N, C-alpha and C positions, 0 to 999 in steps of 0.2 A: 349670390347676393340675396339677403333676406327681403321679403316682400313688404315688410313693415319697418318702421323706424325702431331703433333700439330704445329701451326704457330711458336711457340717459338723454336721448334727444327730446323725448316728451317732457322730461324734467327741465331741460333748457327752455322749451316752449312755455312751460308754466312760469318759470322765473322771468322770462321776457314779458309775459302778460302782466305779471305782478308789478314789475318795475315800471312799465308804461302806465299802468293804472295809477300807481302812487304818484308818478310824475304829473299826470293829468289832474289828479285831485289837488295836489299841492299848488300848481300853477294856475293863474287866472288874473282877473282884475285885482284881486286881493291875494297876495302871496301868503301861503300858510306853511310854517315849518314842518318838515317831515316828522319830527317827533310828536307834534300835536296831531297830525293826521293819523299816525300809527296808534296813538293813545285813544283817539276817538273811535277808530275802527275796532280796536280790541275791546273797549268798553261796550260798544254796540253789539259785538259778537257774543259777549258773555253777559249781556243785559245788566250792565253796571252803570251807575251815573257817571257822566262825563265831568271831569274836574272843571272848576271855574277857570276862566281865562282862555278856554279853547273854543274856537268858532264852531260849535257843534252844529248850528243851523246850516252853515255854509257847507261843512264837510258831509254831514249825513243827509241833510234835507235837499241840497242842491247838486253838489258835484258828484257824490257817490252814485245816485241814480242815473245821472247824465252819462257818466263814464261807463257804467255798467251797460246802459242801453246802447251806447255807441259801440262798445266792444261786441256785444251780442249781435247787433245789427250788421256790423262789418263782417263778423264770422258767417252769418246767415247769407248775406249777399255774395260773398266770395265763394262759399261752398256751392251756392246755387249756380254761379257763373262757371265754376270748374266742372260741375256736373253737366251743364248744358253744352259746354264746349266739347266735352268728351262724347256726349250722347249724339249730338248733331254733327260732330266732326267739322265744326265751323269755328275758326279762331275768333270770329267777331260776335259769337253768341254770348249771351249772359242770361241772367234770370228773368229779364224782361222781354226776351225774344218771343215768348209765347203770346204776348199781348196782355198777359194777366196784370202786369204792373199798371198798364193804362186803364184796365177795368177797375182795379182797386183805387186808382187815383180818381176815377170818375165817381165812384161811390163815396169817397171821402169828400170830394168837392160838393156833391149834393148835400151831404150831411152838414158841412160847414155853411153852405149857402142858406139852408133852411133851418139851421140851428137845432138839428136832431141831437138828442141826448138820452141817456139812460139814467134812472133814478139812483142807481148804486154807484156807478163810475162816471166821473165827469168826462172822461175821454171815451166812454163806451159807445156813444152814438157814432162817432167817426170810425172807430175800430169795427163796430158791427157792420156798418154800411160798406166799408172797404173790403172786409172779408167776404161779405155776401156778394158784392159785385165781382170780386176776384173769382169766387166759385162759379157764379153765373157766366162770367167771361170764359172760364176754362171749359165749362160744359158746352157753351156755344161754339167755341173754337174747335173742340174735339168733334162735336157733332158735324160741323161743316166739313172738317178735314176727312172724317170717316165717310161722309156722303160723297166726297170727291174721290177718295182713295181708301178702299177697305183695308189696305195694309198699313194705314197711317204713316205714309212716307214722310220723311223729314222735310222735303221741299214743300209738300202740301201744308204741313203744320206751320212752317215759317211764313208762307204766303198768306194764309188766313190770319196769322198773328199780326203781320204787318198791316194788312187791310183793316183789321179790327182796331189796331192802335191809332190809325189815322181817323177812323170813325169816332173813337172815344175822345180823341183830342179835339175834334170839332165840336162835340157835345160839351166838353169842358169849357171851351171858349165861349160857347153860347150861354152857358150858365153864368160864367164870370161876367159877361156883358150885362146881365140883369141882376147881379148880386147886390147892387147898391153899396151900402156902407161896409159890407163884408168883403169887398174886393181886396182890400189890403191884407186881411187875414188869409184869404185863400191864396193870393199871389205869393205871400211869404211862405205858406205851407208847401206850395208846389215847388219851391226852390230847395226844400229839404231843411229840416231843423230838428235839433235834439233838445231845444229849450223846453222847460216845463216837464222834463222826464220825471216819472214817479216809479217807486219800487213795484207796484202792481203791474205796470207796463213791462218792466224788466222780467217779472215772473211769467207773464204771458208769452213774451218772446223766448224766454229760456225753455218753456214747455214746448213751444213750436220747434225750437232748434233741436231739442232732444228727440222729439217724435219724428219730424220730417228729416232732420239731419241724419238721424240714425238709419232711416230707410236708404238715404243716399250712400252712406258709408258702407252699408251691408251689400251694396251692389257695385263695389269698386272693381271686383273681378270682371263683372259683366261689362262695365264701362271700358275696361282694357280691351275686351273683345270687340267692342264697337269701333275701336280705333282702326281696325283693319277692315272695316266694312260690315254692314248688316248681314250680307249673305255669308261671309266667313264666320260671323258671330253665331249665326243660325246653325252652321255646319259643325260647330264645336259644342252644341247643345244649349245655347242661350235661347230662352223663350223671348224673342225680340219684342213682340208687341206687348207682352206683359211687363217686361222690364222698362220699356219706353213709357208706358202709362204710369207705372209706379213712380219712376224717377220724376216725371213731369208733374204728377200730382204733388209730390214732396216739394218740388221747386215752387209750384204755385202757392202752396201753403206758406212757405217761408217768405216769398216775395210779397204776398198779400198782407201778412202781418207787418212786415217791415215798412211797406208803403203806408199802412194804416197808422203806424206809430211815429214815423219820421218823415213822411212825405217822399218825394222823388229824389233819391240820392244816387246820382249817376256815376258811372265809370268804376265803381268798386268791384262789381262782379265781372267787369270786362278786363280791367288792367291787372288786378292782384293775381289772378290765376296765371297770367303770362309771366309775371315776375317770379312767382313761386315755382313755375315749371323750370325756370333757369337754375333754380337751387335744388329742387327735389326730384326733378326728372318727370317723365311722362306717366310713370306708374301711379294709378289712381289710389292705390293703398297708401301711398306717401303723399301724393299731390293733394288729396281732399283734406286730410287733417291739417297739413301745412298751410293750405289756402285759408282755412278757417282762422288759424292763428295769425297769419300775416294780414288778413282782412280786418281782424279785430284791432290789431296794432295800427294799421293804416287809418281806420276811421276814428279811433280815439285821438291820434295825433292830428288828424285833419280838423276834428272838432276843437281841439286845444288851439290850433292856429286860428280857427274862426272866432274863438272867444278872445284872443289876445292880440291879434294882428292890428286891429284898429280900435282897441279898447279906449273908452267904454262902449263904443259901437260894436255890435255883434253881427258878424256876417252869417248868412245861411251856410250850413256845412255843405250843402249840395253845390254851392258855388265853388268852394275850396276843392272839393273832390273832382269837380269837372275841370277846373284849371290845372290841378296837379296831375289828374289822370290823363288828360289830353296830351300833356307834355311827355309824361312817362310812356304813354302808348306810342307816340311818334318815335321815341328813342328805341323802344323795344322792337317796333315794326321795322325800323331802319336797320338795326343790328341783325334781325332775323333775315331780312332780304339780302343784306351784305354777306352774311354767312352762307345763305343759300346759293 
């Protein structure tokens, strides 16, 4: 059996992503014909003026960036979750297991509470603070774990990550209590939202996905070795500590950027890899790319539901993913236990 998908499978993945993207761009509080959407996208691609009568502002200015950001974020979170579940051999692990998600959220909440901004990018203050705190959180967690256990054992990292997450959550609650008129903005952000997405944000997340996601994909063979235990992985030539640090750094980068741009969007990195594993199997050479694709589809459809379910009122996408993810996870967990 080949270790990777055949080219036709990747073609099917691309067609699936394109179909879901077009669906999400066309549907919303204002329905847009598919022909108008395709015309606007083709004109934008070849830098031609969009014909009169086509909702250019809605298609290119609002929905396209939002759908792209949702797809990229879903891919990043799912890829991170699949990598963490393989690395830690823990089915309940996801990209936030390290506590970096809580650290990034803390940085973003501080930026929102004090109105931090950068002169070039309107969203730059929140992104910069979230990424800075994600990095500082990662360094703190790794340092404490290394001080407790020089081998950076999985249990030590998870324990420190959980403790740090609780500490960061308490600090966020304290900041929100004194945030004054910014409480509503911060509260809505903590529930996760893709509203206000811009193309520069998509470009930033795409760059992070290429860089950090590439590191994760290049270590698919090593993640397969981790499935049989760290000692066995070491016996077949895997440099356990080096691989663990590289994959965790990549996961931290992806989670930090996602939290900075979209807030806390739960269950994507936890549930999607489980569903994907039922289809693609446990081989990470197949599981990782498939998780990225299914994660992108899941979050794009979840955001579409958030925009249309109670239109014109918009739900935070984090609420939709939590509700859908919790139900799916219970079903998957029940079937796995029954099969076991």
